[in-house]
N, C-alpha and C positions, 0 to 999 in steps of 0.2 A: 528536757530533750531540746536540742537546738533545732531551729527551723532551717531548712535547706533553702538555698537561693534558687530562684526560678531559672531554669535553663534557657538558652537562646531559643530552643524549639518551642518551649512554653510561651515565651514572649511573642514569638512569631505567630503562633496559633491564636493569640489574643489580639493581634494586630488587625485593625480595621481594613487596611489595604490588602492583607493576605486573605481575609474573609471575602472581600469583593472579588479578588482574582479567582479564588476557588469557586465562588458562586457563578461567575461568568463562564468559567470552564465547564462547570456542570450543566449550565443552561445550554451551552453550545452542543454538548454531547446529547442532551435530551432532544434538542431540535434535530440533530443528525439522526438519532434513533427514530424519531417520528417520521422523518423523511424516508428512511429505509423501510419502515413499516408501511407507509403509504404506497411506495413502489411495489412492495410485495403483495399488498392487497390488490393493486391494479393487475398484476400478473395473475393472481389467483382468480380474479373476476374474468379475465380473458380466457383462462383455462376452463372455468365453469361454462362460459358461453360456447366455447368450442365443443365441450363435452356434450352440451345439450343440443347443439345444432348439427354436429357431425355424426356420420355413421360410425359404428364401432371400428370398422376396418380403416378409416381414414384419420383416426386420432393421432396427432403427432407425438413423437416420443418426447420424453422429458428433456433429453439432450438437445433436440431441435428447438424446443421452447426456450431453454436457457441460452442456447447459442443465438437465437433471434433476439432475446432481450438484451444481450450484451455484445451484439455484433458491432464491430468497429469498421470504419472505412480503411481499406488497404492503402498504405502509403506507396507512392511512386518512388522508385529508386532512381535517382538522377546521376549517380556516380558512374563515370565512364570506366571502361576496362583498364585503361592506363592509370587512372586515379586509384582504382582498387589495388592494382599491382604496387604502386608507390606506397600506399597506406600499409599494405601487407609487409613490404620490405622494412618500413619504419618501425612497425610493431615488432617484427622479428628482431631487429637490432636493439630495440628497447628492452625486450625480454632477455636477450642474450646478455646485455649489460647488467640487468637486474640479477640474473643468475650468477654472473661473474662476481658482482659485488657481494652477493649473499655467500658465495663460496669463500671469498676473502675474509669476510666477517667471521665465518665459522672457523676458518683456519686460525685467525688471530685470537679467537676466544679460547682456543685449546692450549 
């Protein structure tokens, strides 16, 4: 029976550089997972503290806790009304041009 030649994938899997890249990627993912776990444990601890100190009627809803944990600062919109209007007109023209070209392409392919 003839021996088969190793494929490029087999050679790559045996490559030291590939192994290093794979290991570093896995280690980054492990660190990210540990970080997420740490943050979840902190939120759980906060919930436990609130539960033990708060009266049953004043316990916040899960939605409030999640919203508080992921709350972001609102951005200030600095665009003037005139600038919004100009942008709207440009986008309308751009989409009209896109639709026109799409219709031409569909017509040409038939």
